[in-house]
N, C-alpha and C positions, 0 to 999 in steps of 0.2 A: 443544508440543515433539513430541507424537506426530504432529501434522499435518505438521511440518517433515520428520520422518523418513520419513513416508509419501510426501511429495512428492519427496524425494530418491530414495527407492527407485523411485517411479513413473517419474521422469525417467531413471534408470539403465536400467530395463527398456525404456523407449521407445528409448533410444539403441541398446541391444543388438538390439532388434527391427528397427530401421531398418538396422543393419549386416548383420543376417542376411538380410533381404529383398534388400538391395543385392547381397550375395554370391551369392544364388540367382539374381538377375536376370542377373548377369554370366555365371554358369555356364550359364544358359539362353540366352544370346546377346542379351538385351534391350539391353545397352549396348555391343555389339561395335563400333559405328562411329558416331561423331558427327561429321558433316562440318565442324562449326565448330571441331573440334580438329585438323583435318588441315592440312598445309602447302598443300593445294590448296583450302582452304575458300572462297577468293574466286574460284576458277576453275571448280570443278565445279558442275553444275546441282543445286541443292538439292532439286529435285522428281524427279530421276531416280536410279535405282540404278546405271546404267551411262552416265555422261556421254558417253563417246566412242563408244559403241555398238560396242565390239569383242568383246563376249561375256563379258568379265570385269566383275564388279561393281566399283564404285569402292573398296569396302572391300578386296576381293582385291588390287586394283592397288596400293593404298597400303600395306597392312599385311602382305600375304602375298608378293607378287612384286616389290615395289619399282618398279613401272612407273608411267607417267604416266597418270592416269585421264582426262586431257583429250586424249590423243594415242593413236589406235588402234595405232600402230606406234612404240613408244617408242624403239627403237634404229635406226629408219630403214633396215632391211634389206630391206623389201618384204613381210615377213610380219607380219600383225597379231598383237598380243600373245596373243590367244586361240589362234591357230594354233600359235604357238611353244610355249605351255604344254601344250595338250591334244592337238595333232595330231602335232607333230614332236619334242617333248621338248627344244627348244632354249631358250637363255637369251634372254628377251625384252628384256633390258637390254644385250645384247652382240651386235652385228651379225655377228660371226664367232665362234660359240660354241666351236668346236674349235681356233681360232687357226691355221688352215692356209693363210690368205691368200685364201680365198674366202668371200664373205658367205653367210649362211644361205639366202637366197632363191636365189642362184646354184646352191648345192649341191642344193637340193630340185627346182627347176624347170628349170634349165639343164643341169647336168651329171649329175644323177641320183646324186650321191654322198651319203654320210651326213654331215649337218651336225654331228653329235656325235662323229664319229670322224675325226681328221685324216688317217688312212691307210685309206681305205675298203676297198681291195683287199689290204691287208696285204703289200705288196711292198717295204716299206722306204722308200718315197718318199711324202711327204705329198701330199694332193690338189692343193694349190696349185702345188707343184713340177711335177707331171705336166701340169697345164693350162697354166701360165704359162711353163714351159720351164726346163731345167737346163743351165747352161754346163759343158761338158767341155773341159778343157785338155789338149792332146797335147804330147808331148815336144818337138816342133818349134815349139811356141809357138802353134799354131793353136787357135782356140776355136770349138767347134761347140755349138749349142744343140739339145738333144734334147727331144722331147715324148713323152708316152705317155698311155694311157687310164687314168684314176684308178679305173675300175671293173673293170679286168682285171689279174690278177696278171702275166700275160705278154702284153703288147699284141700282139706280132707272132706269137704262138703258135709261136715258134721253139724252145721248150724251156728258155729261161733267163728267170728272173723279171726284171721291169723294173729293180728295184733292183740286182741283180747286173750287169745290162748297163751301168748307169751306172758302177758300180765298175770294171768291165772295159773301159769306154770303147767299148762297142759301142752301136749304135743300137737302142733298144727298139721302133722302128717298122720295122726292117729284118729280115725273116725270114732272109735269106741269111747274115748274120754270126753267127747262133746255132749253126750246125752245125759239127761237127768233121769233119776230113778224115782218112780212114783211108789210111795209106801201105801199099801192098802190094808184096811181092816176088813172084817166080815161084812160090814154095812156099806162102807164107802172108801174111796181113794181120795184123801184130802190133804196129803202131805207129800213133800218132795225132799230129796237129799241135795244139799248144797255143799260147796266147799268154800269156806271163808277163812282167810288167814291160815291156809294150809290145814284146816281142821274140818272134818266132815260133820254136818249137822242135819237133823230132820226139822223142817219147819212147815207150818201150815201154808197151803197154796195161797190163801188169802193174804198172808204176810210176806209173800215171796218178793214183791217188788221192792220193799224197803231194804231187803238183804242184797238184792241185785244192785241197788243204788250205792250200797257200801262196798261193792266190788266182788260180791259172791258170784261163783260160777256154778251152774247146774251140774250135778254129778259128783261122784266121789273124788277126793283129792288124788292126784296121780301117785303119791307116795304114802298114802294112808287108806286103810280099808275099814277101820273102826268107825262106827257112827255113834255120836253121843246125843 
């Protein structure tokens, strides 16, 4: 009877010891990654820690980043998975991290934009719109496609941000349509020309701010030369 109790107690201690050792091993990283447990078990090279040679270990790809350990460029955007994670801070499983219409490779190496910020220059237009073009519809039905530099707040350096130019239907690449026109009399220059709702108007400088608050832009309307 004593032997049975002793054996039972001994077995219980053995089980607890094994469990403790297993827990310590996990905490220490001994059992972090077993390739036979991975969905890529039949694809990864059992003798390599980095099957696709992209700089990320197979464990990191499978369990940390959700990338394909057999493909150095999981999302096919032209940047390898390691570059995306450690160099550019982009998502290696999404070819367009910031969803602006440009893939991550284009932003980094072609346009010099930020692949993690859809509006690199903070002008109110996303990078894809500035590069691929924005259609502006005028009151007469004409449609004009405007482009701008996604790394510059004011592409033509005319004094009006690109986003405001699109709202006001002026060309963000045309320096001339940004400027206001001062109307002078013999005694003084106290009036300016504005464009509000596609109609050019002359207003007193003292009243200018209230018109700007309504969306007026300084200068003649791009499709109208008459001043009322």
